[in-house]
C-alpha positions as CSV (number, residue, x, y, z in Angstrom):
1,M,36.3,2.2,-37.1
2,A,33.6,-0.2,-36.0
3,V,31.3,0.8,-33.3
4,D,32.6,-1.9,-30.9
5,E,36.2,-0.8,-31.5
6,R,35.3,2.8,-30.6
7,M,33.6,1.6,-27.4
8,L,36.7,-0.4,-26.5
9,K,39.0,2.6,-27.1
10,E,36.7,4.8,-25.0
11,L,36.8,2.3,-22.2
12,G,40.5,1.9,-22.4
13,I,40.5,-1.9,-23.0
14,Q,41.7,-4.1,-25.8
15,S,38.8,-6.7,-26.0
16,V,35.3,-7.4,-24.8
17,D,36.8,-10.3,-22.7
18,E,38.5,-7.7,-20.5
19,L,35.1,-6.5,-19.4
20,F,34.6,-9.8,-17.6
21,S,38.1,-10.3,-16.3
22,D,36.9,-10.1,-12.7
23,I,34.6,-13.1,-13.3
24,P,36.5,-16.5,-12.8
25,A,36.8,-18.4,-16.1
26,E,35.3,-21.5,-14.7
27,V,31.9,-19.9,-14.1
28,R,31.7,-18.1,-17.5
29,T,29.5,-19.4,-20.3
30,D,30.0,-19.4,-24.0
31,G,26.7,-17.6,-24.5
32,I,23.0,-18.3,-24.0
33,P,21.6,-20.9,-26.4
34,L,18.7,-18.8,-27.7
35,P,16.7,-20.1,-30.7
36,D,16.7,-18.4,-34.0
37,G,14.4,-15.5,-34.5
38,M,10.8,-16.2,-35.6
39,S,8.1,-14.2,-37.4
40,E,5.1,-12.9,-35.5
41,M,2.9,-15.7,-36.9
42,E,5.4,-18.4,-35.7
43,V,5.7,-16.8,-32.3
44,V,1.9,-16.9,-31.8
45,R,1.7,-20.5,-33.0
46,T,4.5,-21.5,-30.6
47,I,3.1,-19.7,-27.6
48,R,-0.4,-21.2,-28.2
49,S,1.2,-24.7,-28.3
50,I,2.8,-24.0,-24.9
51,L,-0.4,-22.6,-23.4
52,E,-2.3,-25.7,-24.5
53,R,-0.3,-27.7,-21.9
54,N,-1.8,-25.6,-19.0
55,V,-4.2,-27.2,-16.6
56,S,-6.8,-24.6,-16.0
57,A,-9.7,-24.5,-13.5
58,A,-11.9,-23.4,-16.5
59,D,-11.3,-26.8,-18.1
60,H,-10.8,-29.1,-15.2
61,P,-12.6,-29.8,-11.9
62,C,-10.8,-27.7,-9.2
63,F,-10.7,-28.5,-5.5
64,L,-7.8,-26.4,-4.6
65,G,-8.2,-23.6,-2.0
66,G,-6.1,-22.5,0.9
67,G,-6.6,-18.8,0.2
68,V,-7.3,-18.5,-3.5
69,Y,-10.5,-19.9,-4.9
70,H,-12.3,-20.6,-8.1
71,H,-15.4,-18.4,-8.1
72,F,-17.7,-17.2,-10.9
73,I,-17.1,-13.7,-12.0
74,P,-20.0,-11.8,-13.7
75,A,-19.0,-10.5,-17.1
76,A,-19.9,-6.9,-16.0
77,V,-16.9,-7.0,-13.5
78,S,-14.2,-7.3,-16.2
79,A,-16.2,-5.1,-18.6
80,I,-16.1,-2.2,-16.0
81,V,-12.6,-2.6,-14.7
82,S,-11.3,-2.8,-18.2
83,R,-12.5,0.6,-19.1
84,S,-9.8,3.1,-19.9
85,E,-10.9,5.4,-17.1
86,L,-9.7,2.8,-14.6
87,Q,-6.5,1.8,-16.4
88,T,-3.4,3.8,-15.7
89,A,0.3,3.4,-16.3
90,Y,1.0,3.8,-12.6
91,T,-0.8,2.6,-9.5
92,P,-3.6,5.0,-8.5
93,Y,-1.9,6.1,-5.3
94,Q,-1.2,9.8,-5.8
95,A,-3.4,12.7,-4.9
96,E,-3.9,13.6,-8.5
97,I,-5.9,10.5,-9.3
98,S,-9.4,11.1,-10.8
99,Q,-12.6,11.7,-8.9
100,G,-14.0,8.6,-10.5
101,M,-11.3,6.3,-9.1
102,L,-11.5,8.0,-5.7
103,Q,-15.3,7.5,-5.6
104,A,-14.9,3.8,-6.7
105,L,-12.4,3.3,-3.9
106,F,-14.7,5.1,-1.4
107,E,-17.5,2.7,-2.4
108,Y,-15.1,-0.3,-1.9
109,Q,-14.3,0.9,1.6
110,S,-18.0,1.3,2.4
111,Y,-18.8,-2.2,1.2
112,I,-15.9,-3.8,3.2
113,A,-16.8,-1.7,6.3
114,E,-20.3,-3.0,6.2
115,L,-19.2,-6.6,5.6
116,T,-16.7,-6.7,8.4
117,G,-18.4,-4.4,11.0
118,M,-15.4,-2.0,11.0
119,E,-15.7,1.7,11.2
120,A,-12.7,2.4,8.9
121,V,-11.3,0.5,6.0
122,N,-8.2,1.4,3.9
123,S,-8.0,1.2,0.1
124,S,-6.4,-2.2,0.2
125,N,-3.1,-4.0,0.7
126,Y,-1.2,-6.4,-1.5
127,D,-2.9,-9.5,-0.1
128,A,-4.0,-11.2,3.1
129,S,-0.5,-12.1,4.1
130,T,0.9,-8.6,4.0
131,A,-2.3,-7.4,5.6
132,L,-1.6,-9.8,8.5
133,G,2.0,-8.5,8.8
134,E,0.7,-4.9,8.8
135,A,-1.9,-5.8,11.5
136,A,0.7,-7.3,13.7
137,I,3.0,-4.2,13.7
138,M,-0.1,-2.0,14.0
139,C,-1.0,-3.7,17.2
140,G,2.6,-3.0,18.5
141,R,2.2,0.7,17.6
142,I,-1.1,0.9,19.4
143,N,-0.2,-0.7,22.8
144,E,3.7,-0.8,22.5
145,R,3.7,-4.5,23.4
146,R,5.9,-7.0,21.5
147,K,4.2,-10.4,21.4
148,F,1.7,-11.4,18.7
149,L,-0.3,-14.7,19.0
150,V,-1.3,-16.6,15.9
151,P,-2.8,-20.1,15.3
152,E,-0.6,-23.1,14.6
153,A,-3.0,-23.9,11.8
154,L,-1.9,-21.1,9.5
155,S,-0.9,-21.0,5.8
156,A,2.9,-21.2,5.2
157,G,2.6,-18.0,3.1
158,K,1.0,-16.0,5.9
159,R,3.4,-17.3,8.5
160,G,6.5,-16.5,6.4
161,V,5.4,-13.0,5.5
162,L,4.3,-12.3,9.1
163,H,7.8,-13.3,10.5
164,N,9.5,-11.0,7.9
165,Y,7.3,-8.1,8.9
166,V,7.7,-8.3,12.7
167,K,11.4,-8.9,12.6
168,G,12.2,-5.3,11.9
169,A,9.8,-4.2,14.6
170,G,11.4,-6.3,17.2
171,M,8.2,-8.3,17.8
172,Q,7.8,-12.0,18.7
173,V,5.3,-14.3,17.0
174,V,4.0,-17.1,19.3
175,E,1.8,-19.9,18.0
176,Y,-1.1,-21.4,19.9
177,G,-2.4,-24.9,19.2
178,F,-5.7,-26.4,18.0
179,D,-7.8,-29.3,19.0
180,P,-6.7,-32.3,16.8
181,L,-10.3,-33.7,16.9
182,T,-12.2,-30.5,15.9
183,G,-9.7,-28.1,14.4
184,E,-10.9,-25.4,16.7
185,M,-8.5,-23.3,18.8
186,D,-7.0,-24.9,21.9
187,L,-8.3,-22.4,24.5
188,E,-6.2,-23.8,27.3
189,D,-3.0,-23.4,25.2
190,L,-4.1,-19.9,24.2
191,R,-4.8,-18.9,27.9
192,S,-1.3,-20.2,28.9
193,K,0.3,-17.8,26.4
194,V,-1.6,-14.7,27.0
195,D,0.3,-12.3,29.4
196,G,0.9,-8.6,29.8
197,E,3.3,-8.6,26.8
198,V,0.7,-9.7,24.3
199,S,-0.1,-6.9,21.8
200,G,-2.7,-8.8,19.7
201,I,-4.3,-12.2,19.1
202,Y,-5.0,-13.3,15.6
203,I,-7.8,-15.7,14.8
204,E,-9.4,-16.8,11.5
205,V,-13.1,-17.4,10.8
206,P,-13.3,-19.7,9.0
207,N,-9.8,-20.9,9.9
208,F,-7.2,-22.3,7.5
209,L,-8.6,-25.8,7.9
210,G,-12.1,-24.5,6.9
211,V,-13.5,-24.8,10.4
212,I,-16.0,-22.3,11.7
213,D,-14.6,-21.9,15.3
214,R,-17.3,-21.6,17.9
215,N,-14.8,-20.0,20.3
216,A,-14.2,-17.0,18.1
217,T,-17.0,-14.8,19.5
218,E,-15.7,-15.2,23.1
219,I,-12.0,-14.3,22.6
220,K,-12.4,-10.5,23.1
221,K,-14.5,-11.0,26.2
222,E,-11.9,-13.3,27.8
223,F,-8.8,-11.3,26.7
224,P,-10.0,-7.7,26.7
225,D,-6.5,-6.2,27.1
226,A,-5.2,-7.7,23.9
227,L,-6.2,-6.4,20.5
228,L,-8.2,-8.9,18.5
229,V,-7.3,-9.3,14.8
230,V,-9.7,-11.4,12.8
231,G,-9.0,-12.9,9.4
232,V,-12.0,-13.5,7.1
233,D,-13.1,-15.0,3.9
234,P,-15.4,-12.2,2.6
235,I,-17.8,-14.7,0.9
236,S,-18.5,-16.3,4.3
237,L,-19.6,-13.0,5.7
238,G,-22.8,-13.5,3.7
239,I,-24.0,-15.8,6.5
240,L,-21.5,-15.4,9.4
241,K,-21.5,-12.7,12.0
242,A,-19.4,-9.6,11.2
243,P,-16.2,-9.7,13.3
244,G,-16.9,-6.2,14.5
245,D,-20.0,-7.6,16.2
246,Y,-17.9,-9.8,18.5
247,G,-15.2,-7.3,19.4
248,A,-12.6,-7.4,16.6
249,D,-10.3,-4.4,16.7
250,I,-8.7,-5.1,13.3
251,V,-10.1,-7.2,10.4
252,I,-8.0,-8.5,7.5
253,G,-8.8,-10.9,4.7
254,E,-8.1,-12.0,1.1
255,G,-10.4,-10.2,-1.3
256,Q,-9.5,-12.3,-4.4
257,S,-12.9,-14.1,-4.2
258,L,-14.6,-10.8,-4.8
259,G,-14.4,-10.5,-8.6
260,S,-10.7,-11.4,-9.3
261,P,-9.6,-14.6,-11.1
262,M,-7.1,-17.1,-9.6
263,N,-4.7,-16.1,-12.4
264,F,-1.7,-18.2,-11.2
265,G,-2.0,-16.8,-7.7
266,G,-2.2,-13.1,-8.3
267,P,-2.7,-10.2,-8.2
268,L,-4.6,-10.5,-5.0
269,L,-6.4,-8.0,-2.7
270,G,-5.6,-7.5,0.9
271,L,-8.6,-6.4,3.0
272,F,-7.9,-4.2,6.0
273,G,-10.2,-2.4,8.4
274,C,-10.1,-1.2,12.0
275,R,-12.1,0.7,14.7
276,Q,-12.2,4.4,14.3
277,E,-10.0,5.0,17.4
278,H,-7.1,3.2,15.7
279,V,-7.4,4.8,12.2
280,R,-4.3,7.0,12.7
281,K,-2.2,3.8,13.2
282,M,-3.6,2.0,10.1
283,P,-1.3,1.5,7.1
284,G,-2.1,2.7,3.6
285,R,-4.6,5.4,2.7
286,V,-8.2,6.2,3.3
287,I,-10.5,7.9,0.8
288,G,-13.0,10.3,2.3
289,M,-16.1,12.2,1.0
290,T,-16.4,15.9,1.4
291,R,-17.6,19.1,-0.4
292,D,-15.7,21.4,-2.7
293,L,-15.8,25.2,-2.7
294,A,-19.0,25.2,-4.8
295,G,-20.7,22.8,-2.4
296,R,-20.5,19.8,-4.7
297,R,-19.8,16.3,-3.5
298,A,-16.1,15.5,-3.9
299,F,-13.7,12.8,-2.8
300,A,-10.2,13.0,-1.5
301,M,-7.4,11.0,0.2
302,T,-8.0,12.0,3.8
303,L,-5.3,9.8,5.3
304,Q,-2.1,8.9,3.6
305,T,0.3,7.1,6.0
306,R,2.9,5.8,3.5
307,E,6.4,7.3,3.5
308,Q,5.8,8.8,0.0
309,H,3.1,11.1,1.4
310,I,4.4,12.1,4.9
311,R,7.6,12.4,6.8
312,R,9.4,9.1,6.8
313,E,9.5,8.8,10.6
314,K,5.7,9.4,10.7
315,A,4.9,6.6,8.1
316,T,3.1,3.5,9.3
317,S,4.6,1.4,6.5
318,N,6.7,1.8,3.4
319,I,5.5,-1.4,1.7
320,C,1.7,-1.1,1.9
321,T,1.2,-0.4,-1.8
322,N,-2.5,-1.0,-2.7
323,E,-4.3,-3.1,-5.3
324,A,-6.6,-0.3,-6.5
325,L,-7.9,-2.1,-9.7
326,M,-8.7,-5.3,-7.7
327,A,-10.4,-3.1,-5.1
328,V,-12.6,-1.6,-7.8
329,A,-13.4,-5.1,-9.1
330,A,-14.5,-6.1,-5.5
331,A,-16.7,-3.0,-5.3
332,V,-18.3,-3.8,-8.7
333,Y,-18.7,-7.5,-7.8
334,L,-20.4,-6.7,-4.4
335,G,-22.6,-4.1,-6.1
336,I,-23.8,-6.7,-8.6
337,V,-24.2,-9.6,-6.1
338,G,-25.9,-7.5,-3.4
339,R,-26.7,-8.4,0.1
340,T,-29.2,-11.2,-0.8
341,G,-26.9,-12.6,-3.5
342,L,-23.9,-12.8,-1.2
343,R,-26.0,-14.7,1.3
344,T,-27.1,-17.1,-1.4
345,L,-23.6,-17.5,-2.6
346,A,-22.3,-18.3,0.9
347,M,-25.0,-20.9,1.4
348,L,-24.2,-22.4,-2.0
349,N,-20.5,-22.7,-1.1
350,M,-21.4,-24.5,2.1
351,D,-23.8,-26.8,0.2
352,R,-21.2,-27.7,-2.4
353,A,-18.6,-28.4,0.3
354,R,-21.1,-30.7,2.1
355,A,-21.9,-32.5,-1.1
356,T,-18.2,-33.1,-1.8
357,M,-17.6,-34.2,1.8
358,D,-20.5,-36.6,1.8
359,A,-19.2,-38.2,-1.5
360,L,-15.7,-38.6,-0.2
361,C,-17.0,-40.2,3.0
362,Q,-18.1,-43.2,0.9
363,I,-14.6,-44.0,-0.3
364,K,-12.9,-46.7,1.8
365,G,-9.6,-45.6,3.3
366,F,-10.3,-41.9,3.3
367,E,-11.2,-40.2,6.6
368,C,-13.5,-37.4,5.7
369,P,-13.7,-35.0,7.2
370,A,-10.6,-35.4,9.4
371,L,-12.0,-32.8,11.8
372,R,-15.4,-33.1,13.5
373,S,-16.6,-29.5,13.2
374,H,-18.8,-27.1,11.2
375,H,-17.0,-26.2,7.9
376,F,-17.5,-23.4,5.4
377,N,-16.3,-24.4,2.0
378,E,-13.1,-26.3,2.9
379,F,-12.3,-29.4,4.9
380,A,-9.4,-31.7,5.6
381,V,-9.3,-35.3,4.4
382,R,-6.9,-37.9,5.8
383,T,-5.7,-39.9,2.9
384,P,-4.3,-43.5,2.7
385,I,-1.4,-42.4,0.5
386,K,0.9,-39.4,0.7
387,P,-1.1,-36.2,-0.2
388,E,1.7,-34.9,-2.4
389,K,1.7,-38.1,-4.5
390,L,-2.1,-38.0,-4.6
391,S,-2.1,-34.5,-5.9
392,R,0.2,-35.5,-8.8
393,V,-2.0,-38.5,-9.6
394,L,-5.1,-36.4,-9.7
395,M,-3.4,-33.9,-11.9
396,R,-2.6,-36.7,-14.4
397,K,-6.3,-37.6,-14.4
398,G,-7.3,-34.1,-15.3
399,I,-8.4,-33.0,-11.8
400,I,-6.9,-30.2,-9.7
401,G,-6.9,-31.8,-6.3
402,G,-6.8,-30.4,-2.8
403,L,-3.9,-28.7,-0.9
404,P,-1.4,-31.1,0.8
405,L,-1.1,-29.8,4.4
406,A,2.4,-30.9,5.4
407,R,4.1,-27.6,4.6
408,H,1.4,-25.6,6.3
409,V,0.4,-27.7,9.3
410,P,3.0,-30.3,9.9
411,S,0.9,-32.2,12.4
412,M,-1.6,-32.9,9.6
413,G,0.9,-34.0,7.1
414,D,-1.2,-37.0,6.1
415,C,-4.2,-34.7,5.2
416,M,-5.3,-32.8,2.1
417,L,-7.4,-29.7,2.2
418,F,-10.3,-29.8,-0.3
419,A,-12.3,-26.7,-1.3
420,A,-15.6,-26.4,-3.1
421,T,-17.3,-23.3,-4.4
422,E,-20.4,-22.5,-6.4
423,M,-18.4,-23.6,-9.4
424,T,-18.2,-27.2,-8.2
425,T,-20.8,-29.3,-10.0
426,D,-22.1,-32.8,-9.2
427,E,-20.2,-34.0,-12.3
428,D,-17.0,-32.6,-10.9
429,I,-17.6,-34.4,-7.6
430,G,-18.3,-37.6,-9.5
431,K,-15.0,-37.3,-11.4
432,L,-13.1,-36.8,-8.2
433,V,-14.6,-39.8,-6.5
434,A,-14.0,-42.0,-9.5
435,A,-10.4,-40.8,-9.7
436,L,-9.8,-41.4,-6.0
437,E,-11.3,-44.9,-6.2
438,G,-9.1,-45.6,-9.1
439,V,-6.0,-44.6,-7.1
440,L,-6.9,-47.2,-4.5
C-alpha cells in the first residue's frame, strides 16, 4: 500500500481532494507554478543575476534619509560583532547570557547615557518607532494621564506605530503644528493643546524635516507638569546639547547610524533612556555592574520588566524585545569614533548637507531649502514636478533621491526631503544637480 493511501485510510477519506472540500472550488488553484529544480551552481548563478539588479547606496549616490542613513562603518565594527562569542541562536535576553555580552551591553548603556544626558538607559528597543510608542505609554504609567502630544511633522512609520501602541492603553495622540516658513514647532498651537490631561510632549531635535528647533530648550520650562520626551539623531549629539541638559525626562532615538548598515531598512536599534526616578517604569531590561562573592567585578540584569521575567501584570511591555547585536555594534562604533571623532563626524554631516543645499539652490524651479532654518543633515526642497515622479526619474538615472513628504507631512506634499552624510561626495552632488537639471 502506498504511503498516501495509508494516510488517506488513517484520515478516513477517499482522496486528497476531500482534505480541501471546505474551500470553495472557485478559489482553488491547480498548483503553484514552481520552476524545475536546479543544481547549487545554477542557483548561485541565478541569484547573482537577480542581485545585480539592486540599486545600492554602495554603488550609487544616495540622498535618502528620513530615519535611516548611509554612514561609513569602520571595518572593526563588523569584525567584532561577527565573532562567535556574540552570535547566538536566540536573542541575548535571558539571565544566562555570558558575562562578555552583559559587559558589552553595559558599555552601550553607558555611552548612550553620556550622549543623551540620561541617568538610566535600557539595553535597546526594536527601533525608534517602537521606542516612541513605549515612551508614550510610559508617560501614562508615570502620571496616569491619557493625552500625548506629538509634532505634525512626524514620519508615517512613527505615527502608525505610536497609534497602535496607545490604543490598548486608552491614550489619545494629539498633533501640534509647525511654522510653515521655518519648520519649527508652532508654540501657540502647542500652548492651546496643553492642559491637565497631557501626560507627555514629544519633540525631535533635529526634527523630521531636518530642522534644529530653537524652541526645544524652552519646552520643559514652559510646561513643567508634562513629561518631556525628546527624539534624537545620535550623530547630531556630537555637536548639539544633550536633551538631559534642557529637561528631557525620556530620550529615544534611532541608533542605526551607530555602526549598522541600512540593509533594506533593518534591523534597526531603538535608543531609550530616562531619569533615574522613572527607571522602574521603563520598558526592557537594564544591565548593572556589581561584585561577585569573591569580590570580582561582575555584570547582571538588574531590571527586567518584560512579561517573560516577571509577573504578567507587573510587566511594562510584552513587545519590547531588544536588538542586542545592534547595541553591541553601537558600543563598538562609539568606542572607535570617540568623543572628538563624533564631533568631527557631526560637523562633516552638516557641511555635506550645506554643500548639497547650496548646489540645489542654483537650479531654477527648485525652492531650496523650503524652510528657513538651521538644519542638521536633512532639508526639504520644493520641487517643480511631483516628488514621487522625481524619485523614479532619479532612480532611472542611477541616483537614490530624497524622500517624498506627501505620506508623512501632507501639507508639504510638493516637497522632497534630501539627506547628506559624510559619505556624500562633491561628485555625488554634481551628479544630482546634473540629473535634476536634465529633468527640467
